[in-house]
C-alpha positions in Angstrom: 29.7 21.4 -23.6 29.4 17.8 -22.5 26.4 15.5 -23.2 24.8 16.1 -19.7 25.1 19.8 -20.2 23.5 19.6 -23.6 20.6 17.6 -22.1 20.1 20.1 -19.3 20.2 23.0 -21.9 17.5 21.2 -23.9 15.4 20.6 -20.8 15.7 24.2 -19.8 14.1 25.3 -23.0 11.2 22.8 -22.3 10.9 24.2 -18.8 10.5 27.7 -20.1 7.8 26.5 -22.6 6.0 24.7 -19.8 6.2 27.8 -17.5 8.4 26.1 -14.8 11.4 28.5 -15.6 11.5 32.0 -17.1 14.0 33.1 -19.6 15.3 35.6 -17.0 15.8 32.8 -14.5 17.7 30.8 -17.1 19.9 33.8 -17.9 20.7 34.2 -14.1 21.5 30.5 -13.8 23.8 30.7 -16.8 25.6 33.7 -15.5 26.0 32.0 -12.1 27.4 29.0 -13.9 29.8 31.1 -15.8 31.0 33.0 -12.7 31.1 30.2 -10.2 31.7 27.2 -12.4 29.8 23.9 -12.2 27.0 22.9 -14.5 23.8 24.5 -15.5 21.6 22.0 -13.5 23.5 22.9 -10.3 23.1 26.6 -11.0 19.4 26.2 -11.6 19.0 24.4 -8.3 21.3 26.7 -6.3 19.4 29.7 -7.5 16.2 28.1 -6.1 14.4 28.0 -9.5 13.8 24.2 -9.1 14.6 21.7 -6.5 17.1 19.0 -7.3 14.3 16.4 -7.2 12.1 18.4 -9.6 15.0 18.8 -12.0 16.0 15.2 -11.8 12.4 14.0 -12.3 12.0 16.2 -15.4 15.4 15.1 -16.9 14.4 11.4 -16.3 11.0 12.0 -17.9 12.4 13.8 -20.9 15.1 11.4 -21.7 13.5 8.1 -20.6 15.4 7.3 -17.4 13.8 5.8 -14.4 14.5 8.0 -11.3 14.4 6.3 -8.0 15.1 7.4 -4.4 17.9 5.2 -3.1 16.9 6.0 0.5 14.0 3.5 0.0 15.8 0.9 -2.2 17.8 -2.0 -1.0 20.4 -3.2 -3.6 21.0 -7.0 -4.0 24.1 -7.7 -1.9 25.3 -10.3 -4.5 25.5 -7.7 -7.4 27.3 -5.1 -5.3 30.3 -7.4 -5.4 30.4 -7.4 -9.2 32.2 -4.0 -9.1 35.0 -3.0 -6.9 34.5 0.0 -4.6 37.0 1.9 -6.8 35.1 1.1 -10.0 31.8 2.1 -8.4 33.3 5.4 -7.2 35.1 6.2 -10.5 32.1 5.4 -12.6 29.6 6.9 -10.0 27.4 3.9 -10.0 25.7 1.5 -7.6 24.8 -2.0 -8.8 21.2 -2.7 -7.9 20.2 -6.1 -9.3 20.8 -8.5 -12.2 18.1 -10.1 -14.3 18.5 -12.1 -17.5 22.3 -11.5 -17.4 21.8 -7.7 -17.4 23.0 -5.6 -14.6 20.9 -2.6 -13.6 22.7 0.2 -11.9 21.9 3.5 -10.3 24.0 6.5 -11.4 24.2 10.2 -10.8 25.5 10.6 -14.3 23.0 8.9 -16.6 24.3 10.5 -19.8 27.8 9.1 -19.4 27.2 5.7 -21.1 30.9 5.1 -21.7 
């Protein structure tokens, strides 16, 4: 189980405690994941138990990540050039801005810090 999967598993227990997910729904999602592959988060969303946005917001809140909608965000063109298209694709990130010699990026895989 990778780090993201561990984080989703931890979140799923919180979602049950908070009443956003039932133990039966989690069991269905896990069975779907086992049969169809993919990760638990995808299974929870595909089963319709939570929307992708709800799950993403809850993961961000639980683990201290800022979640933004890139539809409404315009990255700084100067920092986009700091990574090649291949690097951005392989690492699944989008450079957003640089401040105090620190690059802020958007990523679909926030738990992959390597």
